[in-house]
Structures are given as C-alpha cells and as structure tokens.
N, C-alpha and C positions, 0 to 999 in steps of 0.2 A: 162564503155564501154569495149567491148571485141569483138574478132573475133575468129572463129574456123573453122577447116577443119577436118571432121571426115569421115573415110571410112565406107560405109554401104553395100558394095558388092564388087565383083571382079573388077568392072570398074565404080563404082558410089561413090560419096562423097557428104556429105552435107557441103556446104560452108555457114557460118552464120556470119552476121555482125549486131551488135546492138549498139544503143546509146540512152542516155537520156540527154536532155539539159534543162537548166533553161529558163523559159519564160521571155520575156522582162519586164513584169510587176514585176515579182518576182526579177529579177535582179536589177531593179531600187529601190525596197523596201528592198533589201538584204535579201530576203526570199529564203531558199534553194529549189532546185527542189523537187517537191512532187510526181514525178513519180518514178517507179521502174520496173525493168525487170530482167529476167534470162532465160537461155535456156540450154538444155542438150541433148546430143545424146547418147542413150542407146546402149548397146552392139549389139543388133539386128538391129540397124539402125533407131529405132524409135526416132523421134525428138520431144522434149517437149519445148514449149515456153510459158512463163507466163509474163503478163504485168499488172501493177496496176497503177492507177491514183488517188492519194490522193485528198480528197475534199479540195478546197481552203479555205473553212470556218472552217475547223477542225484544232484545235491547234497542233495536233500530226499527221497530215496527212502524212507527209513524213515517219514517223516511222510506221504508219499503212500500207502504201503501201509496204514498205520493208518487214515487218513481214508477210503480206499476200502472197507476192511472195515467200518468203523463205519457208513458210509452204506448200503452194500449190505445189511447185516444189518437195519437199521431199515426199509429199503425192502421187503425180502422179507417181514418180519413184517406190515407195514401192508398190502401187496398181498394176502397170504393172508387177512388178517382181513376185507378188503373182498370177497374172492372165495374163500371156503373150498372150494368145489367147482370144480375146474378140469379141463378136458379137454386133450388133447394140444396143439391149436393155442393154447389159452389159456396153457399153460405157456410156450410160446415167446414169446408176447406179453408175459407177465408178466416173464420174465427179460430181454427186450430193454429194458423200462422200467426195471428195476433197474440195468442196466449204464449206461443213459443218465443216471440220477440220480447214480450213483457218479462218472461222468466229470464231470458238472456240478459236483459237490462239489469235485473237484480243481481245476476251473477257477475256482471261487469262492475257494478257498484261495489259489491263485496270484495272483488279482487283489488280494485283501486284503494279501498279502505283497509286492506289486509284483514278482512273479517270473514266470518263464516256466512255462507248463504242463508243459513237458518236465522241469522241475526235480523234479517229483513223479511221475515215470514209475514205473508199477507194473503187474504183471500182476494178474488177478483171476479167481478161480474160485468160483462159487456153486453149491451143491448142496442140493436139496430132497428129502427122503425122507418122503413121505406114506405112510399105511397101504397104499395100493395103487399108488403111482406113485414113480418115481425120475426127477428132472429135474435137469440140470446145464447151466450156461452158463459159457463160458470165453473170456477174451481173454488169450492168453499160453501158457505151457508148464507149467501145473500138471498134476497127475495125480489121477484119480478112479478108484478100483478098488472093485468091489462084488461081492456074492455073494448069490444067492437061497439059501433053505434047502436044504441037501444038494446044492448044485451047485458047479461050479468057479468060481473067481474070474474076473472079466473086467474089461477096461479100458473105461471108459464113453466116454471122449473122447480123441482123439489130441492130444498137446501140439503147439502151433504152434512149429515150429523153423525157423530160417532156414538160409541156406547155410553159415554158420559156427557153431561151438560158442557157446552162450550167446546166440545171436541169436534174438529172438522179437518178438512184437507187444506193445506196451504200451498201457494204457488211455488214456494221454495223447496218443497218435498221432492224426493227423487222420482216418485211416481205421479207427480202432479198432473202432467199432461195426459197420462193414461186415465185419470179421474175426471178429465174435462167432460162436462155435460153440455150438449148443444141441442137446442130446440128451435125448430123453424116452422112458422105457420104462414100459409099463403092467404092472408086475410088483411084487410085494411084496419088499422087500429087507431082509435080516436083518443084513448086515454091510457097512460102507462105510468106506473110507479115502481121505482127501483130503490131498494133500501138495504142497509146492513142488518145483521141479525139482532142488533140491539133492540129492535122493535118487534121481534117475533111474538112476544107474549101479548102485545097490544093489538097487532095487526092481523094475526092469523089464528084460525081455530085449529088447535092441535088435538090429536096427533096427525090429522089428515092434511094440515097445511092449506085449509080453505080460507079465502079472504073473508075477513070480518067486515061486512059492508058498513056497519055503523062507524067504523074507524075510517074507512077510505072515502065514503061519500062526502063528508064535510070537507075533507082535504081537497078532493077534486073540485067541489063547488067553490071553495076558497080560491084555488088557483085560477079557475075559469073566470071568476069575477074580479080578479086582482088587477092592479095597475102598478107600474114601477113607482109612481108617486106615493103609493101606500106603503112602500118598503116591505113587500110580502116576504122577502127572504128573512128580514129581521123578525117578523111575526112568526114565521115558521120556526126559526131558531128558538124564540121564546117558548113556543109550544113544546118543542123537544126538550128544553131545559126546565120545564115547569115541574112543580112539586108533584102534580097529578101523574105525570109521565114517569118521573124518576122514582116514584113510589113503586112502580111496576118493573122497572129495569134500572140496574146500576151501570150498564154498559154504555160505551160511546154509541151515538146514534146518528145515522145519515139517512136522509130522505130526499129523493128527487122526484118531483111530480110534474108530469107533462100532459097538457090537455090541448086538443085542437079546438079553436074557437073561430067564429065567423066574422068577428069584428075586433079591431084593436082597442076600441074605446070602452069605457065603463064609468060609473060613478063610484066615488070612494066608499069603501066599506064602513058602515057605522059600527058593526060588531063582527069581529072575525068568528066564523064558526068553529075555529080551533080553540077558542076560549070559552065556548058555551058548554054548560054541564051536560053530562050524560053520554058523551061520545065514546068513552072507553068501553071495550068489550069485557065480558065477564072473565074472571080469573080462569086460566087454563093450565093444564099440566104440561110443563116444559120438558118432561123426561123423554127418552127415546121411544 
C-alpha cells in the first residue's frame, strides 16, 4: 500500500492512493494475496499505473503478478523517456512493446526456476495518463475507469471474460499478445481508477460494464480530500477488507485511485466516505 502527492504543474497535483488486499477465500486458506500494483508520476506529470492479478490456479501466481508489474513499470518509464512525445499509433506500439517485455520477464523467471511459464500466470493492465492523452493496454480482466473534468465516468476498456466466471486471458498464455487490447484517447483526464476484477460486482453495472457512480464517487472524493497524515492507504485497505465488501466478493482486490487536485493541503477527514453506509451498488449478474 502507498499514497503519493506529485506536482504536475503550477497549480496541479496528482494525488494517488492504492491498496491490494487478500480475498476472504485466500485468507481462510492462508494463501497470500496474488494481486500486485504500482504507480509512478514522471517529471513531466505523466502518471503510470500498473495492476496485475495472478491466476488463482497458478502455483506462483503472486510472484508472477509482482514480476509483471515490476517489469511493466520499468519498461513504461524507459519507453516514455526515450519517446516523450507520442501520437496515437505510437502509444499502441509502445504498449505492445511493454507487454512483450513483461511476458519475456515471466518466461525468464520460469526458466531460472525450472518451472512452467503457466506457473506464473497473471493478468496485466497498464495505464498512462499524460497531460493530453490517456492510453491503456490490457491482457485479462482488469478495469480502468476515468473522467474528464466535469464529465461522467466512463469505462476505458472492456475486461476480457471467458465463457465461465473467472475465466480470462493470462499473460503467460501462448496467444496472450494477440489478445492485447489497447485504447487511446486524445483527452486530458482528471480522475482515473484502475482495479483488478475482484471488484467487478461492486464497481460495474453488468453485463455492459458501465461504471456504478455510487461506488466511484465516494472513492474519488476520499482521495481528493486525503492527506498522507490521514493514512489514506490504510483506510482504503480497510474498506477493501471490510465485511460489507467481502460479502460481495471473495477474490483478492486491488484498487488504485488517482485524482488531479489544485492544492496539496487539506484538513483531516472526520469520517471517511468509504465507511459511510449505502455506497455499494445493487447486486448484479456476474455471468458472461
């Protein structure tokens, strides 16, 4: 878990809060959380967010998720340093290269450990928010929700779901890179949320995968008003591990929330909107 405040202009800052928590089934079985995430704000204000969700059936899923996130983040930062000005086709090429390098990193890890690549199966979602562009690439069933200033929330990319629940594409699969989805928008984005599929039932209105605003709005307000002294990452983790959330999903859960704010200061929260009642969406069908 971590939180960050990074200046990106004379009067603009990225405030970012993230957390990964163990699902209730894994907690009961004493299996570690198999999700991983990281984020970074570059010197020009570009925000990078990477989230991975290890396959529950893979014996080294947690290690695979962490290695994929680590490699993808390094690859993204290096690629943007080498090509700071990117147009639409360039974003697609850049992200394809990042996913290739992340898959190669898993293959190298498997080789060193004398294991099968499938042992490290994981999804991977990479999101880039530059001052004027939003680009995301995905293999698997992560969720990326964003909002322009004074506009409605929108789902950037549809999760890859199979015929059965919890069936998706993993980076370790032979055809993984052929399944890579890339979405690029030439729009300035002020709020973005990246999450693993453990929160689909709560966050999205299925089967159309539309953002459920009563879930997102309190989260975004909480992050916008947070301060490191309030330990927002711990508050977010408690929310994700709460009985109210776990009653709706048994899976590991990762959530990274980023909001542009105009001032680094705030007063401490008296009550987190994450703990107030009534924020969960109605029950939805999670079938295909």
